C-alpha positions in Angstrom: 75.3 86.3 70.9 79.1 86.7 71.6 81.3 83.6 71.8 81.8 82.2 75.4 85.0 83.1 77.0 87.5 80.3 77.6 91.1 79.6 78.6 93.0 77.5 76.1 95.5 75.2 77.9 96.3 73.2 74.8 94.9 70.0 76.2 91.6 71.6 77.2 89.6 74.9 76.8 88.2 75.9 80.1 84.8 77.5 80.0 85.2 80.5 82.2 81.8 81.9 81.2 80.0 78.9 82.6 79.5 80.5 86.0 77.7 83.5 84.3 75.4 81.2 82.4 74.7 78.6 85.1 75.8 80.0 88.4 78.5 77.4 88.8 82.1 77.2 87.5 83.4 74.5 85.3 84.6 71.3 87.1 87.7 69.4 86.1 86.9 65.7 85.2 90.2 64.1 86.1 89.7 60.7 84.4 92.2 60.4 81.5 94.1 63.5 82.5 97.6 63.5 83.8 98.5 64.9 87.2 100.2 67.8 85.5 97.1 68.6 83.4 94.8 68.4 86.5 97.0 70.9 88.4 97.2 73.3 85.4 93.4 73.2 84.9 92.7 73.8 88.6 95.2 76.6 88.8 93.6 78.4 85.8 90.1 77.9 87.2 91.1 79.1 90.6 92.6 82.3 89.1 89.5 82.9 87.0 87.1 82.3 90.0 89.0 83.5 93.1 85.8 83.8 95.2 84.2 80.5 94.3 85.4 76.9 95.1 86.6 74.9 92.1 86.3 71.2 92.0 88.2 68.3 90.3 86.7 64.8 90.4 87.7 61.2 89.6 91.4 61.9 90.2 94.2 59.3 90.1 96.3 58.7 93.1 99.2 60.6 91.5 96.9 63.6 90.8 95.7 63.6 94.4 99.2 63.7 95.7 100.3 66.4 93.3 97.3 68.6 94.2 98.0 68.2 97.9 101.6 69.3 97.3 100.8 72.1 94.9 97.8 73.7 96.6 98.2 74.3 100.3 94.6 75.6 100.7 93.1 72.6 99.0 90.7 70.0 100.5 91.9 66.6 99.2 89.5 63.7 99.6 91.2 60.4 98.9 88.1 58.3 99.4 86.1 60.5 97.1 88.9 60.9 94.6 88.5 64.7 94.5 90.0 68.1 95.3 88.3 71.3 96.1 90.1 74.7 95.9 88.9 78.0 97.3 86.6 79.3 100.0 83.4 77.5 100.8 80.2 79.0 99.4 77.3 80.0 101.6 75.1 76.9 102.0 71.4 77.3 101.1 69.2 74.5 102.0 70.2 71.0 103.2 70.8 67.9 101.1 70.7 64.6 102.9 73.0 62.1 101.2 72.1 58.6 102.4 73.8 55.4 101.4 73.0 51.7 101.8 76.4 50.6 103.0 79.9 51.8 103.6 81.0 50.3 100.3 79.1 53.2 98.7 81.1 55.8 100.4 83.4 56.8 97.5 80.2 57.9 95.5 78.7 59.5 98.7 81.8 61.5 99.3 81.9 62.7 95.7 78.2 63.7 96.0 78.6 65.5 99.3 81.7 67.5 98.2 79.8 68.5 95.0 76.8 69.6 97.0 79.0 71.8 99.1 80.9 73.3 96.2 77.6 74.0 94.4 76.1 76.0 97.2 74.2 73.8 99.6 74.8 71.9 102.8 75.4 68.2 102.7 74.2 65.9 105.5 75.7 62.5 105.1 73.8 59.5 106.5 75.7 56.3 106.2 74.8 52.6 106.4 71.1 52.8 106.3 70.5 50.0 103.8 67.2 48.0 103.8 68.9 44.9 105.2 68.6 46.7 108.5 65.4 48.6 108.1 65.4 49.8 111.7 68.5 51.9 111.0 66.8 53.7 108.1 63.6 54.3 110.1 65.6 55.8 112.9 66.7 58.5 110.4 63.3 59.2 109.0 62.9 62.7 110.6 66.3 63.7 109.4 65.5 62.7 105.9 62.1 64.3 105.9 63.6 67.5 107.1 66.0 67.8 104.2 65.3 70.0 101.2 66.5 67.2 98.9 67.5 63.6 99.5 70.1 61.7 97.5 69.9 57.9 98.0 73.1 56.0 97.0 72.9 52.2 96.9 74.3 49.1 95.1 73.2 45.5 95.3 69.5 45.4 94.4 69.3 49.2 95.2 66.0 49.1 97.1 66.9 52.1 99.3 65.5 54.9 97.1 62.1 53.1 96.7 61.8 52.6 100.5 62.8 56.2 101.2 60.4 57.4 98.5 57.6 55.6 100.4 58.5 57.4 103.7 59.0 61.0 102.8 57.8 63.6 100.2 60.9 65.7 99.4 62.7 65.6 96.0 64.6 62.3 95.8 67.6 61.5 93.5 68.7 57.9 93.3 72.4 57.0 92.5 73.1 53.4 91.7 76.6 52.1 92.5 78.7 49.3 91.0 78.7 47.5 94.3 77.4 43.9 94.7 78.0 40.2 94.7 78.4 38.1 91.7 76.8 39.1 88.4 75.6 42.6 89.3 76.7 43.8 85.9 78.9 46.7 87.1 75.8 48.5 88.6 73.4 47.8 85.8 71.3 45.7 88.2 71.1 48.6 90.6 70.4 51.1 87.9 67.5 49.1 86.5 66.1 48.6 90.0 66.0 52.3 90.6 64.5 53.1 87.2 61.7 50.6 88.0 61.0 51.9 91.5 57.4 51.6 92.6 57.7 54.8 94.7 56.7 57.9 92.7 59.0 60.8 92.3 62.3 58.9 92.3 64.8 60.5 89.8 67.8 58.4 88.8 71.2 59.3 87.5 73.8 57.1 85.9 75.9 54.4 87.8 78.3 55.9 90.3 77.4 59.4 89.3 77.7 61.1 92.6 78.8 64.3 90.9 75.7 64.6 88.7 73.4 63.9 91.6 75.2 66.4 93.8 74.9 69.2 91.2 71.2 68.6 90.7 70.5 68.3 94.4 72.4 71.5 95.3 70.6 73.5 92.5 67.2 72.3 93.7 68.0 73.0 97.4 69.3 76.5 96.9 66.3 77.5 94.7 63.5 76.2 96.9 61.3 79.1 98.1 61.9 80.4 101.6 65.2 78.7 102.2 67.3 80.1 104.9 71.1 79.9 104.8 72.5 76.9 106.9 75.9 77.0 108.5 
């Protein structure tokens, strides 16, 4: 087996062969990187994959501003702390991304942008937490009609368990570090989701909208008989 191809930037070696192995290009994780490094990595990935969107997540304010200035064709999401370069992919399947409250929106936006970049169609459903159950029940058909559901919630994180009792589509739970008092930076929500009494709930790490988005898009675009949306 030949060695994978990569681009050596000095501070990072970009895996340009990843798209061949997995169907998706490498993503720039911006935490700990300077704005200059983020721009350099995105520029190199964009050149290597001109026909596929490339994504950078968890960007600092400085990196977001630099990307907006450097890349005129970019989509910069300040709330989601991310940047997307390049043309959108054809979206196969639909991923409903539901959140308990608006405080969860940064993670929701990260997830939705990842779903789109990885080849599915995000459908964001906000503020359907279990404290107002009627709001969630009003979206039941929309959730049940999705190919995959991502449920994002903090506090006690009951949302995925309730959704899991209402529908039978693949369900990915994302705990967030949102809550009053001693919520342990999302540990409370994470443990709640892991211990869901609803069967079929899969849980990612705290605030990991990116990981959930990748998994959801890959499931949605591979489900049999899917038509292209949008």
